[in-house]
C-alpha positions as CSV (number, residue, x, y, z in Angstrom):
1,M,11.5,-29.9,-0.9
2,P,10.9,-26.2,-0.7
3,T,8.0,-25.0,1.5
4,P,5.0,-24.1,-0.7
5,I,3.7,-20.5,-0.7
6,R,0.3,-20.2,1.0
7,T,0.1,-16.4,1.3
8,I,1.5,-13.6,-0.9
9,L,1.9,-10.3,0.9
10,L,2.0,-7.3,-1.5
11,D,3.1,-3.7,-1.2
12,I,1.2,-1.3,-3.4
13,E,3.3,1.6,-4.6
14,G,6.1,0.4,-6.9
15,T,4.9,-3.2,-6.7
16,V,1.4,-3.7,-7.9
17,G,0.9,-0.1,-9.1
18,S,3.2,2.6,-10.4
19,I,5.0,5.0,-8.2
20,S,4.0,7.8,-10.7
21,F,0.3,7.1,-10.1
22,V,0.7,7.7,-6.4
23,K,3.2,10.5,-6.7
24,N,1.8,12.4,-9.7
25,V,-2.0,11.7,-9.3
26,L,-3.1,10.7,-5.8
27,F,-0.7,12.9,-3.8
28,P,-1.3,16.1,-5.8
29,L,-5.0,15.5,-5.7
30,A,-4.9,15.3,-1.9
31,K,-2.8,18.5,-1.6
32,Q,-5.2,20.4,-3.8
33,Q,-8.1,19.4,-1.6
34,Y,-6.8,19.9,1.9
35,A,-8.3,23.4,2.4
36,E,-11.7,22.5,1.0
37,Y,-11.8,19.2,2.9
38,V,-10.9,20.9,6.2
39,H,-13.5,23.7,5.6
40,K,-16.2,21.0,5.1
41,H,-15.2,18.8,8.0
42,M,-13.9,21.4,10.5
43,D,-15.9,19.9,13.3
44,D,-14.7,16.3,12.8
45,A,-12.3,15.0,15.5
46,S,-10.3,13.4,12.7
47,V,-9.6,17.0,11.4
48,R,-9.3,18.8,14.8
49,V,-6.4,16.6,15.8
50,F,-4.2,18.7,13.5
51,G,-5.0,22.0,15.0
52,N,-7.7,24.5,16.0
53,S,-8.1,26.9,13.0
54,L,-8.5,26.2,9.3
55,D,-5.2,27.9,8.5
56,E,-3.3,26.0,11.2
57,I,-4.7,22.7,10.2
58,V,-4.0,23.2,6.5
59,D,-0.5,24.4,7.2
60,K,0.0,21.2,9.3
61,L,-1.3,19.0,6.6
62,N,0.9,20.6,4.0
63,T,3.9,20.2,6.2
64,L,3.1,16.5,6.7
65,H,2.4,16.1,3.0
66,D,5.7,17.7,1.9
67,S,7.7,15.6,4.4
68,G,6.2,12.4,3.2
69,S,4.8,11.6,6.6
70,K,3.4,8.2,7.4
71,D,1.4,9.5,10.4
72,Q,-1.7,7.4,10.7
73,A,-4.2,10.2,11.2
74,F,-2.7,12.0,8.3
75,K,-2.9,9.0,6.0
76,A,-6.5,8.4,7.1
77,L,-7.4,12.0,6.1
78,Q,-5.7,11.5,2.7
79,G,-7.8,8.3,2.3
80,S,-11.0,10.2,2.9
81,I,-10.1,12.7,0.2
82,W,-9.3,9.9,-2.2
83,K,-12.5,8.2,-1.4
84,D,-14.5,11.1,-2.7
85,A,-12.3,11.2,-5.9
86,Y,-12.7,7.4,-6.5
87,E,-16.4,7.5,-5.9
88,N,-16.9,10.5,-8.2
89,G,-14.9,8.8,-11.0
90,K,-12.2,11.4,-10.9
91,V,-9.5,8.7,-10.7
92,V,-9.1,4.9,-11.1
93,A,-6.2,3.1,-9.5
94,H,-3.4,1.9,-11.6
95,L,-2.3,-1.7,-11.6
96,F,0.5,-3.3,-13.7
97,P,-1.1,-5.7,-16.3
98,D,0.4,-8.8,-14.6
99,V,-1.3,-8.2,-11.3
100,V,-4.8,-9.4,-12.1
101,P,-3.6,-12.7,-13.7
102,L,-1.6,-13.3,-10.5
103,L,-4.6,-12.6,-8.3
104,K,-6.6,-15.1,-10.4
105,R,-3.9,-17.8,-10.3
106,A,-3.7,-17.4,-6.5
107,A,-7.5,-17.8,-6.1
108,D,-7.4,-20.9,-8.4
109,K,-4.6,-22.5,-6.3
110,G,-6.0,-21.5,-2.9
111,V,-3.1,-19.0,-2.1
112,R,-4.2,-16.0,-0.1
113,V,-3.3,-12.5,-1.2
114,C,-2.8,-9.8,1.4
115,I,-1.7,-6.2,1.2
116,Y,0.7,-4.3,3.5
117,S,1.1,-0.6,2.7
118,S,1.8,2.6,4.4
119,G,-1.5,3.9,3.1
120,S,-4.4,3.4,5.5
121,V,-6.4,0.3,5.2
122,P,-9.5,2.2,3.9
123,A,-7.3,3.7,1.2
124,Q,-6.0,0.3,0.3
125,K,-9.5,-1.1,-0.1
126,L,-10.4,1.8,-2.3
127,Y,-7.4,1.1,-4.5
128,F,-8.6,-2.4,-5.3
129,H,-12.2,-1.6,-5.4
130,Y,-11.7,1.2,-7.9
131,S,-8.9,-0.3,-10.0
132,E,-8.7,0.2,-13.8
133,Y,-9.5,-3.5,-14.1
134,G,-12.7,-3.1,-12.0
135,D,-13.5,-4.2,-8.5
136,L,-10.8,-6.7,-7.3
137,S,-11.8,-6.7,-3.6
138,N,-12.8,-10.4,-3.6
139,Y,-9.2,-11.4,-4.4
140,I,-7.7,-9.7,-1.3
141,S,-7.9,-11.6,2.0
142,E,-6.5,-9.1,4.4
143,Y,-5.2,-5.5,4.4
144,Y,-2.5,-4.2,6.8
145,D,-1.2,-0.7,7.3
146,T,1.4,0.8,9.7
147,S,-1.0,0.5,12.7
148,I,0.4,-3.0,12.9
149,G,3.9,-1.6,12.9
150,P,6.5,0.1,10.6
151,K,7.3,-1.7,7.4
152,V,11.0,-1.6,8.1
153,E,10.7,-3.5,11.4
154,A,10.8,-7.3,11.7
155,D,8.3,-7.4,14.5
156,S,5.6,-6.0,12.1
157,Y,5.8,-9.0,9.9
158,K,5.8,-11.4,12.9
159,R,2.5,-9.8,13.9
160,I,1.1,-10.1,10.4
161,V,2.1,-13.8,10.1
162,G,0.9,-14.6,13.6
163,S,0.9,-18.4,14.2
164,D,1.4,-19.2,10.5
165,D,4.7,-20.7,9.3
166,P,6.5,-17.6,7.9
167,A,8.2,-19.7,5.3
168,T,4.8,-20.2,3.6
169,W,4.6,-16.4,3.1
170,L,6.1,-14.5,0.2
171,F,6.4,-10.7,0.5
172,L,7.0,-8.6,-2.6
173,S,8.1,-4.9,-2.4
174,D,10.3,-2.4,-4.2
175,N,11.9,-1.4,-0.9
176,V,15.0,-3.3,0.2
177,H,14.7,-2.2,3.8
178,E,11.2,-3.7,4.0
179,L,12.4,-6.9,2.4
180,D,15.3,-7.0,5.0
181,A,12.8,-6.8,7.8
182,A,10.5,-9.4,6.4
183,R,13.4,-11.8,5.8
184,Q,14.5,-11.4,9.4
185,S,11.0,-12.7,10.4
186,G,11.4,-15.7,8.2
187,L,9.3,-14.7,5.2
188,K,10.3,-15.5,1.7
189,V,10.9,-12.2,-0.2
190,G,11.2,-10.8,-3.6
191,L,12.2,-7.4,-5.1
192,A,9.6,-5.8,-7.4
193,V,11.5,-4.1,-10.3
194,R,8.9,-2.0,-12.0
195,P,9.0,0.9,-14.5
196,G,9.6,4.2,-12.6
197,N,11.2,2.5,-9.6
198,E,14.5,3.7,-8.3
199,P,17.3,1.4,-9.4
200,V,18.6,-1.1,-6.8
201,S,22.0,-2.4,-7.1
202,S,23.1,-5.8,-5.7
203,S,20.1,-6.4,-3.4
204,G,20.8,-10.1,-3.3
205,Y,17.1,-10.7,-3.6
206,S,15.2,-12.5,-6.4
207,E,13.9,-9.8,-8.7
208,Y,10.5,-9.6,-10.4
209,G,10.1,-7.3,-13.3
210,S,6.9,-9.3,-14.0
211,F,4.7,-11.5,-11.8
212,D,4.0,-13.9,-14.6
213,S,6.4,-16.5,-13.2
214,L,4.8,-16.5,-9.8
215,L,2.6,-19.5,-9.0
């Protein structure tokens, strides 16, 4: 008899929300705001870590941005910019329409839902608090970012699972390398196949174009 799923671990970009929202809305918004944000927060240690002058810091942020950096301090600064945008109603986070029903089914069945994303934990919390379906924070048990480890390393998933049986966890992501790492740690895994995602050929993983069949 298969081990029942007790926890679902979800990626965000390309899994619960569209890549285009992150790529075409959140990232450009952050880039447009770096100079203004640095000017306003020049004395903050979280800004000074990138340099000593406004121009130096903004240049550094743009370099990190253009390289797709996962640097934790950089992701935290991006999250602060997005916080202002969410709170001021400039953006609401995109979710695929099958996500909220999954969250509700999980809650009804006592299955925990956790998030693991390269975005900072504060940015993840904003995403679910300011979603286009309203505040969904109560459905999320835990949030994990790369402070627990890179998403492509098996040990990261071991740390997340802790003393739980990893076979009771299901990790869903659009990134095969992340799925490989999670599977090495004993988690069940599934490939999210969403509109706008890069095609994946012969991954060998169960594919989910929709989450309607889960739980």
